[in-house]
N, C-alpha and C positions, 0 to 999 in steps of 0.2 A: 293329418295335420297336413297342410301346405305347406311347404316350409322357400321361403322368399329372401334373397338377397338385395337389397335397395340403394347400395353402395352405388351401381351403375347409372340407375334411372332416373334419380331425384326422386320426386313426390308423385310422377307417372303410376310407376311399380304399385304404390299405394291408393292411388285411387281408382285403378283398375281391381285391384286385388277387393278392396272394399264393396265394389260393385257386384263383381261374379261371386264372391264368397257369399253376398247376403242372397243373390237370386240362386245360385244353385244349394246355397247350405252347407256348403266344406267351409269349414274353420280352416285360420292360416296364422302364420306365425312371423314376422320380417322383420330381420333385424338391418344394422349399418343404415337406418331412415337419411338418406339424403347427404349419407358420409361425406362426399367430396362438395357439398354446397359451404358457402364461406360460414351460415347460421345453420348446422347439421338440427336432425331431429325435428319431431313435431311441431310447424308451424300452427299459428291461429287458426287459418286455413284449415289445417289438415286436420286438427284436431277438432274443427266444429264439426265436418264431417261424419267423423266416428263417433261424434257425441250424438249428432244427429240421427244417424244410422242404428246407435243404443238405444234409443227412446223410440224408433220405427220399429225396430223387429225385438227389445227385450233379450242384445245380443249381451254377450259377457265378454269383457275387454279389460286390460289393465293401462289404459291410454293415460299418459299422463304430457302436460306438453311438454314441449321439448327432449322428449326421449325419446333414443334411437332405436327401441326396440315397440313390437306391438303384436300382442295374440289379439284375436278376434275371433270368436264364437259365435255365428248367427239364429236366430231364431227367426221364424217367416216375419215379411212384412207386414205389417200392418196399415192400411191407406187411413189417411185422414189427413182434414187441413190441419198444416201446422206453418208456423212463421221459426226460420232459420235464421238468426243474426251472427255474420260473424264478429262482428265488432271491430273492425279494422277495413284498411281498401282491400281485402283479401278477396279474389276472384271468385266473384257467384259462381260464373262457369264453370271453373275447374272444380268449388265445391260438387256441382251438377254430374261430373263425370262419374263421384262416388254413390250418389242417391237415383238418378235418373233410371238406370237401366234396370232397378229392381221395382222403381215407382209405375215405370210401363205395363210391367207385368202384374201389379196389383188386383186385389179384386174387386175393385170400386173406384168410381170417380172422384177425386181428392186433388185440392188444390194447396199447392207450395209456394211460400213467399219467402224471400232471401235477400238480405240485406248485407251489403259491403260493397266492395268495385266493381262496377258492370263495364268499364273501359279503362282495363290498366296491363301495365307490359309481361309479356309471357303468357299471354292466355287468349282467349279468344272474345273480340266481343260481344254484347249480349244483341248487335242488332246482324251481327255474323252467326251466331248460335242461331237464333230465330229463325232469319232469311237463308243460310245453307245448310246447315245441321238437322237442324228440325223437320225440312223436309225426306229427308233421306229417316229417319227414325218413324217419318207417319207412316213408312209402309206397314209398319205392325204397333201401331199407336195410334193415339189422337191427341196429339200435346197443341195446347195453345200460352204463347210466352206473349205479356205483355212488359214492355219496359216501363216503371211507375215514376222511377227518379232514376237519373245517372249519377254515378258516382264514379269520380277521378283522383287519383293517387295524389295527396296522402292520405285523406280525410276520410274517402268512401263514402259511406251512407247513402249509396245509391240500393233502389229495392226492383225486382224485376218478380213475377208473378206466374204461378205456371199452373194451368188446370189443365191434369193427366185425366184422359179416359181409357183403360185400357180396353181391346179388343178381347184379348185373349183371359177371360175370366175363369175362377175356379179350377186351375191346372195343375198337379203337379209339374215339377221338373220337367221329368220322362216325357210326359204326355205334352208339354207346351214344346220342347223340342223338336218334336215330329212335326210338329204342326206347324212351327216356323220355317222348316226346312222346305216346305212347298213357297216361302215367299223370297227365296234367294234371287237376287241383282245382282248387271252385270255394266258397271260405268267404264268399260275400256274404251269405249268411243264418246266422245263429242257431240255428233249430230250436227244441226244445223244451226248455229248463233241467231237467238231470236232478238234478244234486247239484253242491254245492261241497264243494273238499277243500283242507286245504292244512296245512302244516307251518310248525310257532311252535317256533323254536331260539334258543339262549342257550349262553354259555361256564358252565363249572360252576362258576364263583365265583360266578354270579348265582342258584343254585337256591335258594339261602334267601330271595330276595326273590321270589321265583317270577315271574321274568322272562317265562319263555315260558307260564306258563298265563295271565298277568295279559295280555299281546299274543293270546292266543288267546281270550280270553273277550271283550275287547274287538270283536276283530272280527267274533265269532258274532252278540254283540247289536246288530252294525249288519245285518251279514247277514240276520237274520229277518224283514227286510220282504220279503225275495226269497221265504219261504213255502217253502223245498226243502229237503230234510236237508244237512247241513252236519257234515262231519268233517272236525276239525282234530285233528292228531297235535301233541304237544311231545315235542320233547327237547333233553337239554343235553349237552356234549362237553367232555373237556378240552383248552382250545388256550392258545395261548402270550399271545393277546393276549383283555383283553375285549371282548365283541361279542355283538349279538341281531339276532334279523328274522322276520320271517314272507312266506312265499310262498302265496297263494292262486290257488285256479283252477277254473273253472264249468266243467260239461262238459254240452254241449249233445247232442242227439240229434233227426233228423229221421224217425226209424223207431220213434213212440210212444215206450215206455219204455227200449228199447233203446240202450243204447251202439254209436255206429256205429266199428269198429274200424277199418276201411278208409279211411273220410273224416271222419278225428275233428274235431270243434268244439271245441275249445279257448280257453277265455280267462284269461289269467293277469292277474296285481299283484302285487307287493311292495312293501316296507317295510323298510330298514336301520333298527336302532337307535341313537340319539345320544346323547349326556351329555346334554345339557340336555332331553329328551323323554322325559316317561313311556312305562311300556311300554304304557298305554292307550290312548297319541294314536298309538302306533308298530303297533298293531292296526285301529286304528280308520280311519289311513289306509290302509294298505291295504286296508282294505273296500268303504271310501267310491271310491279306483280303481277296483276291481272293478265294484261296483255302478256305479259314472257310466259305463264302457266295457259293459257289459249292458245299460243304458239307451238307450244310442248306437245299437243295433241291431248294430254293427259284425261280421263274422264272425270275426276276429280281432282282439288289442290290437295298442298301435303296436309293442312293442318284439319281437313275435313277429312282425312284419308286416315290420321291415326286413331282418331274418335269412331270409327265406322268398323276398325277390326273387333272389338266385341261382337256386334250385331253381324258382320262375316261370318263368326263363327258361329252363330245361333241361326241364321239362315243360310248353310251351307248347301251346297256349293256356290259361291261366289264371288265376283272377280271383279278389281278394279285396276286403272291404271294411272299411276301417280308421275309426277312430274320430276320426281326423285325419291330414294328410299332414305328417309330420316333415323335417326336412332328415335324418337319417340315409336314411331312407326314398329321399329324392331324389339324395343321396350313391351309395346304393348302384345307384341304377338306373343311374345315368350312368357308374359303375366299369364293371357288369353288361354294359352295351351296348356299351362298347369291345370287350370280349371275347369277348362272343357272337353272334349275326347275330339280335338280339331287339331289338323297338322296343318299350318299355312306352306304355302311353296312361294318364290320370287322368282321369274325370269325376268331378267333385265329391271323392267319397271313395272310388271304387271304382278301383281298379286293375287291367290286366289286362297281359296278355303276348302 
């Protein structure tokens, strides 16, 4: 049984542990869950992840809402079409950090529908997950994400749907791991910047104020210094809570002007709307984040990087260059090393498995 202390890493340790435990079949116990948070213990989002995995794997667990300790003994993931409802504005993409990895290596194609927050603080927005992170995961699987409905804080009730087509079927973990190591990757260089893309969105009650258009316009004005094509579309949706945001991503290529589909280099940035910030400030902030990461010469942004750590361990030897080493990255490295026979190396801003 793997023993983890959740005191330092918040919910990140738990989510990564759930994913790797289910994938490898190794049970774990975690104490001090989110001990340093204002509301420690298992929140609805975490509890929903655990219960969903329990149903998908027949796992044994003593999970209770608000508990600071958890034991999880997984069994084999059973691919099935399933709807998972967080019931709050809890992040749908954070929940996916617990479930997507074992789903990617399951036995058959299946669909997961997740209801909750799609654009919320302290989590990757659904647009970022689809356009920046999934192209990396699709090195070893085939995942299509559709945003059915946006969900902003506090009411949430958004919905995303993922069709997951595993490429490695009916493999035990040891066989799977050997095959995955043939899919190692290198994201230490950007290559040539080809295009900037983005989605600027807002709830329908903000359409008269042209919030989505103003966010996009401000971002475009700032991004012009890169002297590359800029494609940012705007959209409005009927949502239960008022909200807005913008996600941007830069697409690079090492093959002249052709986008490398097999080894994509995509850097993302995003910003959520806030009551005391103008739409122009939101668009400008997101653009400046993206420009700063591009200027760092990193091969991936920091938010994609912490999500890539488990994939790097499975597809070793892999390496990435990041703008900075964050606590989320360190947390994921420590947790991943507990479950997989991998030791990461950090040399300045290059991480290798």
